[in-house]
Every structure is written in C-alpha cells, then in structure tokens.
C-alpha positions, 0 to 999 in steps of 0.5 A: 207764382207768389207775389210777395211784397218783397218781390213786388218791391224788387221788381219795382226797383228794377223797373225804375232803375232801367230808365235811370241807367239810360239817362245822361251821364256826366263827369268833370275833371279839374286841374289846379296848377301853379300857372293855370286852373282848368275844368273839363266836363264830358256829358254822354246821353246814349238815348239821344246819341249825343256826347258833349265836352266843354272845357275852361282854362284860366291863367292864374297870373292874368285871369285870361280864359280859354274855352272849348266845346265839342259836340258829337251827334250820332246819326243813322249813317254815322255821326256829326261833330262840331268843335269850337275853341277860343284862346286867351287872345279871343281868337276862335277856331272851329271845325264841323263835319260828318262821318258816314259809315260805308260798307267797308269803312267810313268817310269824313267831310267837313270844314274848319276855320283857323284863328286867322279866319282862313277857311279849310275843307277837310276830307278823309276816308278809311276802309278794310277789304277783309283780306288784310288790306286797309287804307286811310287818307286825309286831305286839307284844301284851302278856299281856292281848292288847292291841297295844303296837306295830305296823308295816305296810308296803305297797310297789307297783311299776308304770309305773316308779314305786315307792310305799311306805306305812308305818303305825306305831302305839304304845300310850300309854305305850309307848316305843321301846326305846333303841338300843345305842350302838356305840363310835366310833373 
C-alpha cells in the first residue's frame, strides 16, 4: 500500500473528526414577540448520556423573568430526569424521577413539588407483551399517600381490530392544571 501525503492527510482528518463528532452539541431557539422574548438552549452529550434544556422568558412590559432547566441523564438501567421551573412571581415547581427499563417496558418513580410547596409522588409503568397487548398507567399521590389522580390504558390488537380502554380517576376537589396557551400567529 502506498502512503502518499494526500492519503495521510485524509486519514488524519478522519481520525480527528471522529472524536469531534462525539462531543456535545447545542442548539438555541429565540422568540421575540410583542409581549415577551424567550430563549431556549438544548445541549446533548451522547458520550456522557446527558441532555440539558434551559429556558428564559422575559415579559417585555415589566421585565419579569421565568426560567426553566431540565436535565436527563442516561443510566445503566434507564434514565433520571430533573426539571425545575420558576415563574414570573418567583414561585418554583420541580420534578425528579427515574425511568427504569424492564424486560417488557419501563417503570417511572419520582416526586414533584408544586408552586405552593405541596409534595407529590409520581408512579408510572408501560409494557407490551409481544402479542398485541400493551398497557400504561400513571398515578399521582399526595404526601399522605392518597391518590389524587390516576390513568390506566389497556390496548389489545387481534383479528385486524384495535381495542383501547382508558380509565381516569381524580380525587374530589382536584382540578386538572391549566394548560399553557401557545401564542397564535
């Protein structure tokens, strides 16, 4: 095999490019609107298994700021997640949990703290049996262990038909949190 200078330069470039491709990658989105300005930065590092998303929104009228940070870390058995958001009034809510892969699906356990300081326990699971049946369930309980809300889904497939059953429960006095409204236009 002949080792020409061009060949050596090409091989060197390939050798240097491989580690660079495995480094962290970031992207930033910016929104500038009439009422607010927002920036969101997502950084992913495949080598360490970490994904981080930070966001800042500023009200153009009064300068009040809302911030958020979310971190997902890959583990040997699944991943962990941590999310913290602080609103324009200075109230913070957070969520932390771990997703664990199982032979047929995954489970999630975690905790959340609401803006009012209330603590909640979160549990979930999903699985498939390989025969066309899948299930998913989620539960939210308060610090006293009372179930505040739950959702169970069972989907079966067979004979060209799909059947899905969803059961939801919500404790009396528990309302669904309002959804954020996206700007139209």
